[in-house]
BAROFI-720492 format. One record per residue (C-alpha): residue number from 1; residue in one letter; y, z, x. Coordinates in nm, 3 decimals. Layout:
REC   num   residu        yy        zz        xx
REC   NUM        a         Y         Z         X
...
//
This chain:
REC   num   residu        yy        zz        xx
REC     1        m     3.265    -2.257   -12.705
REC     2        l     3.553    -2.287   -12.460
REC     3        s     3.404    -2.587   -12.283
REC     4        d     3.401    -2.775   -12.615
REC     5        i     3.772    -2.721   -12.683
REC     6        k     3.965    -3.016   -12.543
REC     7        s     4.270    -2.973   -12.765
REC     8        p     4.407    -2.740   -13.035
REC     9        e     4.248    -2.969   -13.294
REC    10        d     3.906    -2.858   -13.171
REC    11        l     4.016    -2.495   -13.209
REC    12        k     4.112    -2.557   -13.572
REC    13        k     3.759    -2.678   -13.649
REC    14        l     3.598    -2.349   -13.548
REC    15        p     3.509    -2.108   -13.830
REC    16        s     3.713    -1.788   -13.827
REC    17        r     3.405    -1.573   -13.764
REC    18        k     3.365    -1.732   -13.418
REC    19        l     3.719    -1.663   -13.300
REC    20        p     3.659    -1.307   -13.168
REC    21        a     3.378    -1.441   -12.947
REC    22        l     3.607    -1.720   -12.827
REC    23        a     3.871    -1.461   -12.738
REC    24        e     3.622    -1.273   -12.522
REC    25        e     3.515    -1.597   -12.352
REC    26        i     3.878    -1.675   -12.273
REC    27        r     3.926    -1.327   -12.128
REC    28        s     3.617    -1.360   -11.907
REC    29        k     3.738    -1.695   -11.775
REC    30        i     4.084    -1.558   -11.693
REC    31        i     3.944    -1.249   -11.520
REC    32        d     3.709    -1.457   -11.305
REC    33        v     3.971    -1.710   -11.195
REC    34        v     4.250    -1.458   -11.134
REC    35        g     4.004    -1.236   -10.947
REC    36        s     3.943    -1.528   -10.712
REC    37        n     4.290    -1.685   -10.692
REC    38        g     4.526    -1.404   -10.783
REC    39        g     4.783    -1.442   -11.060
REC    40        h     4.922    -1.276   -11.371
REC    41        l     4.637    -1.090   -11.532
REC    42        a     4.749    -0.814   -11.769
REC    43        s     5.010    -1.025   -11.949
REC    44        n     4.758    -1.303   -12.020
REC    45        l     4.481    -1.072   -12.140
REC    46        g     4.725    -0.924   -12.390
REC    47        v     4.808    -1.251   -12.570
REC    48        v     4.464    -1.409   -12.614
REC    49        e     4.439    -1.352   -12.991
REC    50        l     4.808    -1.433   -13.039
REC    51        t     4.761    -1.767   -12.861
REC    52        i     4.458    -1.852   -13.074
REC    53        a     4.654    -1.771   -13.389
REC    54        l     4.951    -1.983   -13.281
REC    55        h     4.735    -2.286   -13.210
REC    56        r     4.545    -2.238   -13.538
REC    57        v     4.868    -2.245   -13.741
REC    58        f     5.094    -2.484   -13.552
REC    59        d     5.026    -2.845   -13.451
REC    60        s     5.104    -2.863   -13.081
REC    61        p     5.250    -3.087   -12.942
REC    62        r     5.404    -3.203   -13.272
REC    63        d     5.516    -2.842   -13.299
REC    64        a     5.649    -2.686   -12.979
REC    65        i     5.537    -2.347   -12.849
REC    66        v     5.784    -2.220   -12.588
REC    67        w     5.662    -1.931   -12.373
REC    68        d     5.926    -1.703   -12.224
REC    69        v     5.873    -1.666   -11.847
REC    70        s     5.537    -1.835   -11.923
REC    71        h     5.344    -1.597   -11.701
REC    72        q     5.127    -1.537   -12.012
REC    73        c     5.035    -1.904   -12.068
REC    74        y     4.678    -1.902   -11.928
REC    75        p     4.512    -1.885   -12.273
REC    76        h     4.748    -2.164   -12.384
REC    77        k     4.634    -2.378   -12.092
REC    78        l     4.267    -2.315   -12.173
REC    79        l     4.317    -2.420   -12.535
REC    80        t     4.515    -2.735   -12.456
REC    81        g     4.265    -2.932   -12.249
REC    82        r     4.292    -2.765   -11.908
REC    83        n     3.973    -2.558   -11.907
REC    84        d     3.795    -2.784   -11.655
REC    85        e     4.087    -2.759   -11.409
REC    86        f     4.145    -2.389   -11.456
REC    87        g     3.969    -2.297   -11.131
REC    88        s     4.254    -2.466   -10.940
REC    89        l     4.509    -2.224   -11.087
REC    90        r     4.795    -2.142   -10.843
REC    91        k     4.644    -2.354   -10.566
REC    92        k     4.815    -2.646   -10.394
REC    93        d     4.797    -2.954   -10.619
REC    94        g     4.625    -2.741   -10.886
REC    95        l     4.738    -2.593   -11.214
REC    96        s     5.060    -2.398   -11.208
REC    97        g     5.062    -2.032   -11.306
REC    98        f     5.343    -2.120   -11.546
REC    99        t     5.403    -2.390   -11.805
REC   100        k     5.457    -2.729   -11.643
REC   101        i     5.587    -3.045   -11.807
REC   102        r     5.389    -3.274   -11.575
REC   103        e     5.061    -3.097   -11.659
REC   104        s     5.045    -3.143   -12.034
REC   105        e     5.227    -3.271   -12.340
REC   106        h     5.179    -2.921   -12.480
REC   107        d     5.421    -2.779   -12.218
REC   108        y     5.780    -2.857   -12.314
REC   109        f     5.952    -2.670   -12.029
REC   110        d     5.900    -2.570   -11.667
REC   111        a     5.948    -2.196   -11.711
REC   112        g     5.935    -1.902   -11.471
REC   113        h     6.239    -1.682   -11.534
REC   114        a     6.278    -1.442   -11.824
REC   115        s     6.490    -1.438   -12.140
REC   116        s     6.545    -1.816   -12.167
REC   117        s     6.288    -1.917   -12.431
REC   118        i     6.503    -1.865   -12.740
REC   119        s     6.789    -2.074   -12.601
REC   120        s     6.552    -2.351   -12.488
REC   121        a     6.364    -2.349   -12.817
REC   122        l     6.683    -2.353   -13.024
REC   123        g     6.823    -2.645   -12.826
REC   124        l     6.500    -2.839   -12.869
REC   125        l     6.498    -2.767   -13.241
REC   126        a     6.863    -2.872   -13.283
REC   127        s     6.781    -3.200   -13.109
REC   128        w     6.484    -3.261   -13.337
REC   129        n     6.697    -3.186   -13.642
REC   130        l     6.956    -3.443   -13.534
REC   131        e     6.679    -3.699   -13.493
REC   132        g     6.529    -3.615   -13.831
REC   133        r     6.209    -3.483   -13.675
REC   134        d     6.040    -3.213   -13.883
REC   135        g     5.830    -3.032   -13.622
REC   136        k     5.845    -2.655   -13.584
REC   137        v     5.957    -2.475   -13.269
REC   138        v     5.819    -2.133   -13.180
REC   139        a     5.963    -1.914   -12.903
REC   140        v     5.725    -1.643   -12.778
REC   141        i     5.917    -1.369   -12.599
REC   142        g     5.811    -1.026   -12.476
REC   143        d     5.996    -0.707   -12.547
REC   144        g     6.064    -0.683   -12.174
REC   145        a     6.243    -1.020   -12.172
REC   146        l     6.454    -0.899   -12.464
REC   147        t     6.628    -0.665   -12.219
REC   148        g     6.798    -0.976   -12.078
REC   149        g     7.136    -1.063   -12.227
REC   150        m     7.055    -1.434   -12.251
REC   151        a     6.790    -1.359   -12.513
REC   152        f     7.054    -1.196   -12.736
REC   153        e     7.288    -1.489   -12.686
REC   154        g     7.012    -1.715   -12.813
REC   155        l     6.933    -1.488   -13.108
REC   156        s     7.299    -1.475   -13.208
REC   157        h     7.334    -1.853   -13.197
REC   158        a     7.007    -1.907   -13.386
REC   159        g     7.131    -1.682   -13.665
REC   160        q     7.455    -1.882   -13.686
REC   161        l     7.277    -2.216   -13.703
REC   162        a     7.039    -2.080   -13.967
REC   163        k     6.773    -2.328   -13.861
REC   164        n     6.401    -2.281   -13.904
REC   165        l     6.334    -2.135   -13.561
REC   166        i     6.039    -1.894   -13.532
REC   167        v     6.066    -1.621   -13.270
REC   168        v     5.747    -1.429   -13.196
REC   169        v     5.830    -1.096   -13.031
REC   170        n     5.530    -0.984   -12.827
REC   171        d     5.577    -0.608   -12.813
REC   172        n     5.361    -0.437   -12.552
REC   173        q     5.613    -0.181   -12.417
REC   174        m     5.583    -0.355   -12.078
REC   175        s     5.754    -0.623   -11.873
REC   176        i     5.641    -0.600   -11.511
REC   177        d     5.691    -0.227   -11.501
REC   178        r     5.714    -0.010   -11.813
REC   179        n     6.010    -0.111   -12.024
REC   180        v     6.335     0.078   -12.011
REC   181        g     6.646     0.091   -12.225
REC   182        s     6.740     0.150   -12.585
REC   183        f     6.608    -0.181   -12.719
REC   184        s     6.253    -0.096   -12.616
REC   185        k     6.287     0.231   -12.809
REC   186        y     6.431     0.037   -13.102
REC   187        l     6.128    -0.191   -13.121
REC   188        s     5.901     0.111   -13.101
REC   189        r     6.086     0.258   -13.398
REC   190        l     6.028    -0.062   -13.595
REC   191        t     5.653    -0.040   -13.533
REC   192        f     5.643     0.280   -13.734
REC   193        t     5.827     0.133   -14.033
REC   194        s     5.563     0.013   -14.278
REC   195        a     5.714     0.080   -14.622
REC   196        y     5.902    -0.248   -14.645
REC   197        q     5.613    -0.452   -14.506
REC   198        g     5.373    -0.323   -14.770
REC   199        f     5.623    -0.402   -15.043
REC   200        r     5.696    -0.741   -14.892
REC   201        h     5.330    -0.841   -14.880
REC   202        r     5.289    -0.753   -15.250
REC   203        v     5.600    -0.953   -15.348
REC   204        d     5.488    -1.249   -15.136
REC   205        h     5.148    -1.238   -15.303
REC   206        i     5.307    -1.252   -15.650
REC   207        i     5.542    -1.537   -15.553
REC   208        d     5.256    -1.738   -15.403
REC   209        r     5.080    -1.728   -15.739
REC   210        i     5.379    -1.875   -15.928
REC   211        p     5.312    -2.251   -15.965
REC   212        y     5.682    -2.351   -15.968
REC   213        f     6.025    -2.192   -15.959
REC   214        n     6.358    -2.367   -15.931
REC   215        r     6.598    -2.335   -15.640
REC   216        h     6.823    -2.089   -15.826
REC   217        i     6.537    -1.845   -15.887
REC   218        g     6.427    -1.888   -15.526
REC   219        k     6.773    -1.782   -15.406
REC   220        l     6.769    -1.478   -15.637
REC   221        i     6.430    -1.369   -15.504
REC   222        f     6.547    -1.419   -15.146
REC   223        r     6.858    -1.204   -15.210
REC   224        f     6.649    -0.941   -15.386
REC   225        k     6.412    -0.917   -15.092
REC   226        r     6.703    -0.904   -14.850
REC   227        g     6.851    -0.616   -15.050
REC   228        v     6.524    -0.424   -15.049
REC   229        k     6.499    -0.486   -14.679
REC   230        g     6.840    -0.328   -14.640
REC   231        l     6.709    -0.014   -14.811
REC   232        f     6.401     0.021   -14.596
REC   233        l     6.524    -0.124   -14.265
REC   234        t     6.892    -0.054   -14.267
REC   235        n     6.927    -0.104   -13.891
REC   236        n     6.703    -0.406   -13.837
REC   237        l     6.894    -0.601   -13.575
REC   238        f     6.705    -0.923   -13.644
REC   239        v     6.796    -0.914   -14.013
REC   240        d     7.160    -0.845   -13.928
REC   241        l     7.159    -1.154   -13.704
REC   242        g     7.038    -1.369   -13.992
REC   243        f     6.663    -1.373   -13.938
REC   244        e     6.380    -1.309   -14.177
REC   245        y     6.165    -1.034   -14.026
REC   246        a     5.789    -0.993   -14.051
REC   247        g     5.597    -0.719   -13.880
REC   248        p     5.494    -0.528   -13.696
REC   249        l     5.152    -0.697   -13.686
REC   250        d     4.840    -0.611   -13.492
REC   251        g     4.855    -0.868   -13.213
REC   252        h     4.478    -0.861   -13.174
REC   253        d     4.400    -0.930   -13.542
REC   254        i     4.372    -1.309   -13.555
REC   255        d     4.330    -1.333   -13.932
REC   256        e     4.638    -1.123   -14.004
REC   257        m     4.853    -1.318   -13.760
REC   258        v     4.732    -1.653   -13.898
REC   259        r     4.823    -1.538   -14.249
REC   260        v     5.175    -1.427   -14.154
REC   261        l     5.248    -1.717   -13.919
REC   262        s     5.139    -1.962   -14.190
REC   263        k     5.397    -1.811   -14.424
REC   264        a     5.665    -1.809   -14.154
REC   265        r     5.596    -2.177   -14.096
REC   266        k     5.703    -2.255   -14.455
REC   267        i     6.036    -2.068   -14.441
REC   268        p     6.331    -2.303   -14.368
REC   269        r     6.530    -2.027   -14.197
REC   270        p     6.503    -1.843   -13.864
REC   271        v     6.217    -1.593   -13.864
REC   272        v     6.118    -1.313   -13.628
REC   273        v     5.747    -1.228   -13.625
REC   274        h     5.694    -0.897   -13.450
REC   275        v     5.345    -0.846   -13.302
REC   276        v     5.219    -0.545   -13.111
REC   277        t     4.971    -0.612   -12.829
REC   278        k     4.808    -0.422   -12.547
REC   279        k     4.880    -0.554   -12.199
REC   280        g     4.555    -0.594   -12.006
REC   281        k     4.347    -0.594   -12.326
REC   282        g     3.971    -0.618   -12.262
REC   283        y     3.970    -0.528   -11.892
REC   284        r     3.981    -0.153   -11.834
REC   285        p     4.149    -0.150   -11.489
REC   286        a     4.432    -0.368   -11.627
REC   287        e     4.460    -0.163   -11.946
REC   288        d     4.486     0.158   -11.743
REC   289        n     4.737     0.019   -11.493
REC   290        p     4.910    -0.290   -11.637
REC   291        s     5.190    -0.282   -11.377
REC   292        a     4.942    -0.315   -11.090
REC   293        f     4.769    -0.604   -11.266
REC   294        h     5.083    -0.788   -11.374
REC   295        g     5.102    -1.015   -11.071
REC   296        v     4.800    -0.944   -10.854
REC   297        g     4.630    -1.090   -10.549
REC   298        p     4.257    -1.162   -10.534
REC   299        f     4.052    -0.863   -10.649
REC   300        s     3.697    -0.751   -10.720
REC   301        t     3.633    -0.824   -11.088
REC   302        s     3.360    -0.560   -11.105
REC   303        d     3.592    -0.264   -11.045
REC   304        g     3.945    -0.406   -11.012
REC   305        t     3.978    -0.325   -10.641
REC   306        v     4.264    -0.536   -10.502
REC   307        e     4.230    -0.694   -10.159
REC   308        k     4.419    -0.489    -9.898
REC   309        f     4.554    -0.582    -9.553
REC   310        d     4.607    -0.362    -9.250
REC   311        t     4.941    -0.519    -9.153
REC   312        l     5.267    -0.373    -9.281
REC   313        s     5.467    -0.604    -9.509
REC   314        f     5.845    -0.629    -9.515
REC   315        t     5.841    -0.484    -9.868
REC   316        e     5.632    -0.184    -9.761
REC   317        n     5.861    -0.117    -9.466
REC   318        f     6.169    -0.132    -9.691
REC   319        s     6.000     0.115    -9.926
REC   320        r     5.951     0.358    -9.637
REC   321        k     6.296     0.313    -9.486
REC   322        i     6.497     0.343    -9.807
REC   323        v     6.332     0.678    -9.883
REC   324        e     6.423     0.793    -9.531
REC   325        l     6.784     0.681    -9.573
REC   326        g     6.801     0.839    -9.920
REC   327        s     6.683     1.169    -9.776
REC   328        r     6.967     1.163    -9.522
REC   329        d     7.247     1.053    -9.756
REC   330        s     7.270     1.171   -10.118
REC   331        r     7.520     0.894   -10.197
REC   332        i     7.247     0.629   -10.174
REC   333        v     7.127     0.519   -10.515
REC   334        c     6.889     0.233   -10.597
REC   335        v     6.905    -0.028   -10.872
REC   336        t     6.647    -0.287   -10.973
REC   337        a     6.589    -0.529   -11.260
REC   338        a     6.237    -0.443   -11.384
REC   339        m     6.102    -0.480   -11.029
REC   340        a     6.054    -0.126   -10.899
REC   341        k     5.703    -0.184   -10.769
REC   342        g     5.753    -0.544   -10.659
REC   343        t     6.056    -0.461   -10.445
REC   344        g     5.910    -0.138   -10.306
REC   345        l     6.153     0.094   -10.488
REC   346        d     5.877     0.281   -10.673
REC   347        a     5.855     0.531   -10.386
REC   348        f     6.231     0.597   -10.402
REC   349        c     6.201     0.640   -10.780
REC   350        r     5.935     0.908   -10.740
REC   351        k     6.131     1.088   -10.468
REC   352        f     6.478     1.065   -10.625
REC   353        p     6.439     0.991   -10.998
REC   354        d     6.800     1.088   -11.076
REC   355        r     6.930     0.834   -10.823
REC   356        f     6.714     0.543   -10.939
REC   357        f     6.814     0.294   -11.211
REC   358        d     6.590     0.026   -11.361
REC   359        v     6.817    -0.183   -11.586
REC   360        g     6.545    -0.410   -11.726
REC   361        i     6.544    -0.787   -11.683
REC   362        a     6.921    -0.800   -11.650
REC   363        e     7.015    -0.909   -11.299
REC   364        e     7.380    -0.979   -11.383
REC   365        h     7.421    -0.630   -11.525
REC   366        a     7.238    -0.480   -11.225
REC   367        v     7.491    -0.623   -10.979
REC   368        t     7.803    -0.536   -11.180
REC   369        f     7.661    -0.190   -11.259
REC   370        a     7.617    -0.142   -10.883
REC   371        g     7.982    -0.236   -10.834
REC   372        g     8.074     0.042   -11.075
REC   373        l     7.855     0.288   -10.887
REC   374        a     8.030     0.191   -10.563
REC   375        a     8.370     0.237   -10.727
REC   376        g     8.264     0.592   -10.807
REC   377        g     8.172     0.673   -10.447
REC   378        m     7.800     0.597   -10.442
REC   379        i     7.626     0.356   -10.201
REC   380        p     7.411     0.142   -10.432
REC   381        v     7.116    -0.057   -10.299
REC   382        v     7.025    -0.339   -10.539
REC   383        a     6.673    -0.478   -10.483
REC   384        i     6.601    -0.813   -10.652
REC   385        y     6.380    -1.111   -10.565
REC   386        s     6.567    -1.399   -10.405
REC   387        t     6.478    -1.635   -10.690
REC   388        f     6.622    -1.395   -10.949
REC   389        i     6.947    -1.321   -10.764
REC   390        q     7.046    -1.677   -10.859
REC   391        r     7.140    -1.538   -11.201
REC   392        s     7.397    -1.305   -11.045
REC   393        v     7.604    -1.534   -10.824
REC   394        d     7.921    -1.490   -11.032
REC   395        q     7.879    -1.113   -11.042
REC   396        i     7.835    -1.098   -10.663
REC   397        i     8.154    -1.299   -10.618
REC   398        e     8.373    -1.137   -10.883
REC   399        d     8.247    -0.780   -10.913
REC   400        i     8.133    -0.711   -10.557
REC   401        a     8.286    -0.936   -10.288
REC   402        l     8.630    -0.990   -10.443
REC   403        q     8.675    -0.613   -10.477
REC   404        n     8.511    -0.537   -10.141
REC   405        r     8.266    -0.293   -10.296
REC   406        h     8.022    -0.118   -10.066
REC   407        v     7.709    -0.255   -10.234
REC   408        i     7.390    -0.340   -10.045
REC   409        i     7.189    -0.624   -10.201
REC   410        v     6.839    -0.673   -10.064
REC   411        l     6.651    -0.992   -10.142
REC   412        d     6.273    -0.970   -10.137
REC   413        r     6.063    -1.290   -10.144
REC   414        a     6.321    -1.496    -9.953
REC   415        g     6.209    -1.833    -9.820
REC   416        a     5.862    -1.968    -9.894
REC   417        v     5.688    -1.776   -10.174
REC   418        p     5.312    -1.839   -10.208
REC   419        q     5.129    -1.941   -10.527
REC   420        d     5.407    -1.903   -10.787
REC   421        g     5.554    -2.252   -10.750
REC   422        e     5.899    -2.404   -10.786
REC   423        t     6.055    -2.140   -11.009
REC   424        h     5.992    -1.857   -10.763
REC   425        q     6.083    -2.007   -10.424
REC   426        g     6.354    -1.810   -10.243
REC   427        i     6.517    -2.108   -10.072
REC   428        f     6.859    -2.116   -10.240
REC   429        d     7.014    -1.780   -10.146
REC   430        m     7.171    -1.882    -9.814
REC   431        a     7.335    -2.197    -9.951
REC   432        l     7.458    -2.008   -10.259
REC   433        l     7.581    -1.685   -10.101
REC   434        r     7.675    -1.749    -9.737
REC   435        p     8.008    -1.904    -9.846
REC   436        v     8.114    -1.590   -10.037
REC   437        p     8.417    -1.438    -9.857
REC   438        g     8.376    -1.088    -9.719
REC   439        l     7.999    -1.077    -9.765
REC   440        v     7.795    -0.975    -9.459
REC   441        f     7.461    -1.161    -9.464
REC   442        l     7.171    -1.031    -9.253
REC   443        s     6.825    -1.174    -9.180
REC   444        p     6.593    -0.931    -8.997
REC   445        m     6.292    -1.062    -8.806
REC   446        d     6.060    -0.758    -8.794
REC   447        r     6.023    -0.393    -8.891
REC   448        q     6.258    -0.257    -8.623
REC   449        d     6.516    -0.519    -8.703
REC   450        m     6.501    -0.440    -9.076
REC   451        d     6.552    -0.070    -9.004
REC   452        r     6.860    -0.143    -8.797
REC   453        c     6.999    -0.383    -9.058
REC   454        l     6.959    -0.125    -9.335
REC   455        e     7.125     0.145    -9.123
REC   456        y     7.412    -0.092    -9.045
REC   457        a     7.447    -0.179    -9.414
REC   458        v     7.477     0.188    -9.512
REC   459        s     7.749     0.250    -9.253
REC   460        h     7.940    -0.074    -9.315
REC   461        d     8.245    -0.055    -9.542
REC   462        g     8.192    -0.353    -9.772
REC   463        p     7.925    -0.571    -9.933
REC   464        v     7.608    -0.649    -9.737
REC   465        l     7.321    -0.878    -9.830
REC   466        i     6.983    -0.862    -9.650
REC   467        r     6.697    -1.108    -9.703
REC   468        w     6.330    -1.094    -9.603
REC   469        p     6.010    -1.283    -9.686
REC   470        k     5.696    -1.204    -9.880
REC   471        s     5.483    -1.167    -9.569
REC   472        a     5.361    -0.925    -9.306
REC   473        c     5.601    -0.802    -9.040
REC   474        p     5.544    -0.975    -8.702
REC   475        s     5.396    -0.775    -8.416
REC   476        e     5.661    -0.564    -8.248
REC   477        r     5.763    -0.569    -7.884
REC   478        p     5.998    -0.332    -7.697
REC   479        e     6.232    -0.622    -7.607
REC   480        f     6.302    -0.685    -7.976
REC   481        d     6.443    -0.334    -8.027
REC   482        c     6.809    -0.403    -7.950
REC   483        p     7.125    -0.253    -8.103
REC   484        m     7.335    -0.426    -8.369
REC   485        e     7.635    -0.624    -8.248
REC   486        e     7.833    -0.777    -8.532
REC   487        g     7.797    -1.153    -8.546
REC   488        k     7.526    -1.165    -8.281
REC   489        g     7.152    -1.225    -8.311
REC   490        v     6.854    -1.117    -8.105
REC   491        f     6.779    -1.321    -7.791
REC   492        i     6.416    -1.333    -7.686
REC   493        s     6.342    -1.484    -7.347
REC   494        s     6.008    -1.650    -7.288
REC   495        d     5.994    -1.442    -6.967
REC   496        d     5.988    -1.129    -7.178
REC   497        i     5.700    -1.257    -7.386
REC   498        y     5.492    -1.455    -7.138
REC   499        g     5.611    -1.317    -6.801
REC   500        n     5.737    -1.514    -6.502
REC   501        s     5.504    -1.789    -6.392
REC   502        p     5.519    -2.110    -6.189
REC   503        e     5.530    -2.299    -6.517
REC   504        a     5.835    -2.099    -6.629
REC   505        e     6.013    -2.133    -6.293
REC   506        e     5.955    -2.508    -6.274
REC   507        a     6.001    -2.578    -6.643
REC   508        r     5.958    -2.933    -6.766
REC   509        g     6.248    -2.875    -7.004
REC   510        r     6.451    -2.599    -7.161
REC   511        i     6.461    -2.552    -7.538
REC   512        l     6.626    -2.287    -7.754
REC   513        f     6.493    -2.208    -8.099
REC   514        a     6.757    -2.058    -8.331
REC   515        c     6.588    -1.924    -8.644
REC   516        t     6.644    -1.709    -8.950
REC   517        g     6.455    -1.381    -8.929
REC   518        s     6.214    -1.457    -9.210
REC   519        i     6.068    -1.755    -9.027
REC   520        f     6.064    -1.588    -8.687
REC   521        a     5.685    -1.549    -8.684
REC   522        e     5.625    -1.925    -8.717
REC   523        t     5.898    -2.001    -8.461
REC   524        q     5.742    -1.760    -8.212
REC   525        v     5.407    -1.940    -8.240
REC   526        a     5.582    -2.273    -8.173
REC   527        a     5.765    -2.128    -7.870
REC   528        r     5.441    -1.989    -7.732
REC   529        s     5.267    -2.326    -7.755
REC   530        l     5.550    -2.496    -7.563
REC   531        a     5.556    -2.223    -7.299
REC   532        m     5.183    -2.278    -7.241
REC   533        e     5.261    -2.643    -7.171
REC   534        g     5.520    -2.557    -6.908
REC   535        y     5.843    -2.571    -7.107
REC   536        r     6.109    -2.304    -7.116
REC   537        a     6.113    -2.196    -7.483
REC   538        d     6.348    -1.910    -7.577
REC   539        i     6.433    -1.781    -7.923
REC   540        y     6.760    -1.668    -8.077
REC   541        s     6.684    -1.486    -8.402
REC   542        l     6.988    -1.513    -8.629
REC   543        r     7.023    -1.151    -8.730
REC   544        f     7.376    -1.219    -8.863
REC   545        l     7.402    -1.525    -9.086
REC   546        k     7.759    -1.415    -9.158
REC   547        p     7.981    -1.321    -8.982
REC   548        f     7.868    -1.534    -8.690
REC   549        d     7.984    -1.511    -8.327
REC   550        r     8.039    -1.877    -8.241
REC   551        e     8.147    -1.816    -7.882
REC   552        h     7.838    -1.612    -7.805
REC   553        f     7.615    -1.881    -7.954
REC   554        a     7.792    -2.157    -7.760
REC   555        g     7.746    -1.956    -7.441
REC   556        l     7.371    -1.953    -7.500
REC   557        v     7.335    -2.314    -7.607
REC   558        r     7.503    -2.472    -7.304
REC   559        n     7.212    -2.360    -7.083
REC   560        y     6.953    -2.571    -7.265
REC   561        d     6.846    -2.932    -7.294
REC   562        g     6.814    -2.901    -7.669
REC   563        v     6.830    -2.666    -7.967
REC   564        v     6.601    -2.655    -8.269
REC   565        i     6.750    -2.466    -8.562
REC   566        v     6.484    -2.337    -8.802
REC   567        e     6.571    -2.189    -9.142
REC   568        d     6.362    -2.110    -9.448
REC   569        g     6.624    -2.229    -9.694
REC   570        l     6.776    -2.554    -9.810
REC   571        r     6.913    -2.783    -9.539
REC   572        i     7.207    -2.881    -9.761
REC   573        g     7.461    -2.600    -9.731
REC   574        g     7.235    -2.402    -9.497
REC   575        i     7.303    -2.218    -9.173
REC   576        g     7.170    -2.511    -8.967
REC   577        e     7.451    -2.743    -9.072
REC   578        y     7.701    -2.474    -8.976
REC   579        l     7.546    -2.418    -8.633
REC   580        q     7.545    -2.790    -8.558
REC   581        h     7.914    -2.796    -8.648
REC   582        c     7.971    -2.504    -8.407
REC   583        m     7.798    -2.696    -8.130
REC   584        e     7.989    -3.019    -8.197
REC   585        s     8.324    -2.838    -8.190
REC   586        s     8.251    -2.660    -7.859
REC   587        p     8.333    -2.850    -7.536
REC   588        d     8.052    -2.667    -7.352
REC   589        c     7.769    -2.767    -7.582
REC   590        k     7.874    -3.066    -7.791
REC   591        d     7.644    -3.290    -7.586
REC   592        v     7.338    -3.065    -7.626
REC   593        r     7.087    -3.236    -7.851
REC   594        s     6.995    -3.048    -8.169
REC   595        r     6.768    -3.075    -8.468
REC   596        v     6.776    -2.879    -8.797
REC   597        l     6.445    -2.793    -8.966
REC   598        a     6.486    -2.668    -9.323
REC   599        f     6.368    -2.730    -9.676
REC   600        p     6.462    -3.081    -9.788
REC   601        d     6.669    -3.160   -10.097
REC   602        g     6.419    -3.081   -10.372
REC   603        f     6.200    -2.805   -10.514
REC   604        a     5.920    -2.653   -10.308
REC   605        g     5.586    -2.645   -10.490
REC   606        t     5.276    -2.430   -10.513
REC   607        g     5.047    -2.329   -10.227
REC   608        t     4.996    -2.066    -9.963
REC   609        r     5.291    -1.975    -9.744
REC   610        g     5.145    -2.190    -9.467
REC   611        q     5.098    -2.490    -9.698
REC   612        i     5.452    -2.465    -9.834
REC   613        l     5.599    -2.448    -9.483
REC   614        e     5.379    -2.736    -9.366
REC   615        e     5.498    -2.951    -9.657
REC   616        a     5.861    -2.876    -9.565
REC   617        g     5.809    -2.950    -9.195
REC   618        l     5.837    -2.583    -9.100
REC   619        s     5.488    -2.505    -8.972
REC   620        p     5.455    -2.388    -8.609
REC   621        e     5.307    -2.724    -8.515
REC   622        k     5.596    -2.919    -8.664
REC   623        i     5.854    -2.683    -8.514
REC   624        a     5.702    -2.741    -8.170
REC   625        a     5.682    -3.118    -8.231
REC   626        a     6.054    -3.128    -8.316
REC   627        a     6.134    -2.958    -7.986
REC   628        l     5.921    -3.207    -7.793
REC   629        e     6.102    -3.498    -7.962
REC   630        i     6.435    -3.359    -7.835
REC   631        l     6.304    -3.298    -7.485
//
């Protein structure tokens, strides 16, 4: 059946009895493709029936369906004409793992971060109302995303405007990890409240049978129902904000959801439809462990075994080291925003549950909360993905740096992030946060370097930020294991790596690569290729992005014919521009030729790490070519 559905109109033509079989076909397709390509599995399996119901009731794209985060949009893509392309999911030049405006008229927003759907949907609806357009707008948001403050800002405004926005709350007790906080418990309490819903359904049935009633009677009935609702659901937050509330519904019962959504579609006021789903529905490994199958790499679809690698990743090393540091110092506490497993803090949580805080999808609160912990004498370590720390720039400035709080912020997934596309690239953190006064900014290049940076951060009296990539740690060498000197990086001589040779002694040219730690591996490959061709190719890994010892750097640079500065962040506002300024202002090295390699002004797309770096001119081959152009 799926191959015959080219648009939601084709879905509407199917008899209801065939929809359960269609749901299973959609699940099989998603499991097969995600098993091959990796992606978000459990969240998509949980919304299959909900997506079918939405597209049965609403007329996309005349009506807009706005998916929060949109990591659960795979069924939506399959039902809106993208079935034939679905095998290209999360590949370079293929379908995005999130909603994408350029892909389809059924996607109204490029989404990827949580808690924004209600605000986006309300703005779209307000625009349509001003234009006199009568389409419906539906925001689909998970209970996990409702832990973010922006979602409540949107709900509050929607209640004030009293427009006909429909908010579908997908309640599965999960975001990426299991949900935390009082609002998750509140939704769970609502799921056990059925008295009002039974009464409501009976009243609705009676009203539907009345052929006509005037506006005055309609208002009386509405007020009567609101009063009864107050008796049965005295603390329904959605009602207090001005919404009609329907639910909880079985999120896997298509007929029931179609019935309720059809009624919600007719109400000219904001409505919350509360559905309860099971994350990972229909695939036992994902049902049993939805956190592991939230965002997953390629896996065996027969038993759910995820592909493993022998090399140690930066995240895994952080997980090990933070437990070690926590064992030595009881003041160390850890904070994350619904990312315990993704950032490697799950091990710390198991070891020290009383010193671990998961605040939900609330990055701003996480940072300011950490500032409060520091004010009380703790040493908080806040672990957040680079792309998500963008939400907390003001809190880092005002609540951490301005007050010189001893808070350690670690940014996982810095630089090029494979497969997830523009919304998840970690290329903005250096340009955004390096200018913050008083903030120490570190960029380790390997496991040993990360260990030293974390130890330094714990002992330093003030805010420290450390960034690392989503990749394996480079192979270690004894020469790399050098002590921390504030403002100075790690110098790696080609003699140390390749040994003295006639080619090195009679070098055809001398080049220095200055790189951020998270792109050290690619820079090392470039240096090796030049050394094999008879050039002197040394590396200065920029352990300290701030503070930076300009005199030490100038003393190194003056010995070379050229310098290639390599950073896995934006060129505009990046460390490369600063280093070139240092060189130009130093009499000893202002004439040394230099080149900055960084991400251009734009958004990096989807692909493997290697493909993303190649596109940005940061592959080992292009790094080496830039050096040869200088020489």
